[in-house]
C-alpha positions as CSV (number, residue, x, y, z in Angstrom):
1,M,-91.5,73.4,89.9
2,E,-88.7,75.4,91.5
3,D,-86.1,77.1,89.3
4,K,-82.6,76.7,90.7
5,I,-80.1,79.5,90.0
6,I,-76.9,78.1,88.6
7,F,-73.7,80.1,88.8
8,T,-71.1,79.5,86.1
9,C,-67.5,80.3,85.5
10,I,-67.2,81.1,81.8
11,S,-63.5,80.7,81.7
12,C,-63.4,77.2,83.3
13,R,-66.9,76.1,82.1
14,I,-67.8,74.9,85.7
15,Q,-71.2,75.3,87.2
16,F,-71.9,76.1,90.9
17,E,-75.1,75.9,93.0
18,H,-74.0,78.6,95.4
19,S,-72.5,82.0,94.7
20,E,-70.0,81.5,97.5
21,D,-68.6,78.4,95.8
22,Q,-68.2,80.5,92.6
23,R,-66.5,83.3,94.4
24,E,-64.1,80.8,96.1
25,H,-63.4,79.2,92.7
26,Y,-62.3,82.6,91.3
27,K,-59.5,82.6,93.9
28,S,-58.3,79.2,92.9
29,E,-55.1,78.3,91.0
30,L,-57.3,76.3,88.5
31,H,-59.2,79.5,87.6
32,R,-56.1,81.5,87.2
33,F,-54.5,78.8,85.0
34,N,-57.6,78.7,82.8
35,L,-57.7,82.5,82.5
36,K,-54.1,82.4,81.1
37,R,-55.1,79.6,78.7
38,K,-58.1,81.7,77.6
39,A,-55.7,84.6,76.8
40,F,-54.0,82.3,74.3
41,D,-57.2,80.9,72.9
42,L,-56.7,77.6,74.5
43,P,-59.5,75.5,75.9
44,P,-59.9,75.3,79.7
45,V,-58.7,72.2,81.6
46,N,-60.7,70.4,84.2
47,E,-59.5,70.1,87.8
48,Q,-58.2,66.5,87.4
49,T,-56.1,67.5,84.4
50,F,-54.8,70.6,86.2
51,K,-53.8,68.6,89.3
52,S,-52.0,65.9,87.2
53,K,-50.1,68.7,85.3
54,V,-49.1,70.3,88.6
55,E,-48.0,67.0,90.0
56,A,-46.0,66.1,86.8
57,L,-44.3,69.5,86.9
58,K,-43.4,69.0,90.6
59,Q,-42.0,65.5,89.9
60,E,-40.0,66.8,86.9
61,Q,-38.5,69.6,89.0
62,N,-37.6,67.2,91.8
63,K,-35.8,64.9,89.3
64,K,-33.6,67.7,88.0
65,T,-30.2,67.8,89.6
66,T,-28.2,70.9,90.0
67,P,-28.0,72.5,86.5
68,E,-24.6,72.8,84.9
69,K,-23.2,76.3,85.5
70,F,-20.9,78.1,83.1
71,E,-18.4,80.3,84.8
72,C,-15.9,82.9,83.6
73,R,-13.3,83.1,86.4
74,I,-11.5,86.0,84.7
75,C,-14.5,88.2,84.9
76,D,-16.0,86.5,88.0
77,K,-19.4,85.8,86.3
78,E,-21.7,82.8,86.2
79,F,-24.1,81.8,83.5
80,A,-27.0,79.4,83.6
81,S,-26.6,78.2,80.0
82,D,-24.0,77.9,77.2
83,G,-25.5,80.7,75.0
84,P,-25.0,83.6,77.4
85,Y,-21.6,82.2,78.4
86,Q,-20.5,82.1,74.7
87,Q,-21.9,85.6,74.3
88,H,-19.9,86.8,77.2
89,L,-16.7,85.2,75.9
90,S,-17.1,87.1,72.6
91,S,-17.9,90.4,74.5
92,K,-15.6,93.4,74.4
93,K,-15.3,93.5,78.2
94,H,-14.2,89.9,78.4
95,K,-11.7,90.3,75.6
96,E,-10.3,93.5,77.3
97,A,-9.9,91.6,80.6
98,V,-8.0,88.8,78.8
99,A,-5.8,91.2,76.9
100,S,-4.9,93.1,80.1
101,G,-3.6,89.9,81.5
102,K,-6.1,89.6,84.2
103,T,-5.8,86.3,86.0
104,E,-8.6,84.1,87.3
105,V,-10.4,85.4,90.3
106,V,-10.5,82.8,93.0
107,R,-12.6,83.3,96.0
108,N,-13.8,81.2,98.8
109,R,-17.4,80.9,97.7
110,K,-20.1,79.5,99.8
111,P,-22.2,77.0,97.9
112,K,-25.4,78.6,96.7
113,E,-28.5,77.7,98.6
114,E,-30.9,75.6,96.6
115,K,-33.9,77.7,95.8
116,K,-37.2,76.2,96.9
117,L,-39.7,75.4,94.2
118,P,-42.7,77.7,94.0
119,E,-45.8,76.2,95.6
120,T,-48.4,78.6,94.2
121,L,-49.0,80.3,90.9
122,E,-48.1,83.7,92.4
123,E,-44.7,82.4,93.6
124,A,-44.1,80.9,90.1
125,E,-45.0,84.1,88.4
126,A,-42.8,86.1,90.8
127,M,-39.9,83.8,90.1
128,M,-40.4,84.1,86.3
129,E,-40.5,87.9,86.5
130,E,-37.3,87.9,88.6
131,K,-35.6,85.6,86.0
132,I,-36.8,87.8,83.1
133,K,-35.5,90.9,85.0
134,N,-32.1,89.3,85.5
135,A,-31.8,87.7,82.1
136,V,-28.8,88.5,79.9
137,K,-29.9,90.9,77.2
138,L,-28.4,90.2,73.8
139,P,-27.6,93.1,71.6
140,I,-30.0,93.3,68.6
141,E,-27.0,93.0,66.2
142,N,-26.1,89.5,67.5
143,C,-27.2,86.3,65.9
144,L,-29.2,84.2,68.3
145,F,-27.8,81.0,66.9
146,C,-24.1,81.5,66.4
147,N,-23.3,84.8,68.3
148,H,-22.1,86.4,65.1
149,L,-22.0,90.2,65.6
150,S,-23.3,92.2,62.6
151,K,-22.8,95.9,62.0
152,T,-26.4,96.3,60.9
153,L,-29.6,94.4,61.3
154,E,-29.7,93.2,57.7
């Protein structure tokens, strides 16, 4: 009786007959996805579930229309959501601009190009890192829910 060597990916709980298949698997999006799930103590997903999640995400992103943008024309700034926009309106810089009688800045703006959706996990991660890097940082004294500015943290 011949003993077959079986190669296993512990993260994904998948078995392979050949080491080359296992090595190729380690480069796959499924493996990377399951590694991230493992970091959060979540069980791995199989390839079929992974593909359906990816497809559902792509369909959801395709359905979305251009998101509503919040714009302060006085300061010539744009915001992706209402929270940072309201934060900006209550900021010292904005209030000073309003008090100084600054008028709306009107420019001939070219419409922004639609950003293409990420096709790989690396592209998605890079996009998320870019968004985090460019995110509006709220001062620690500000309430996350109502934008109330406190003098202390308590």
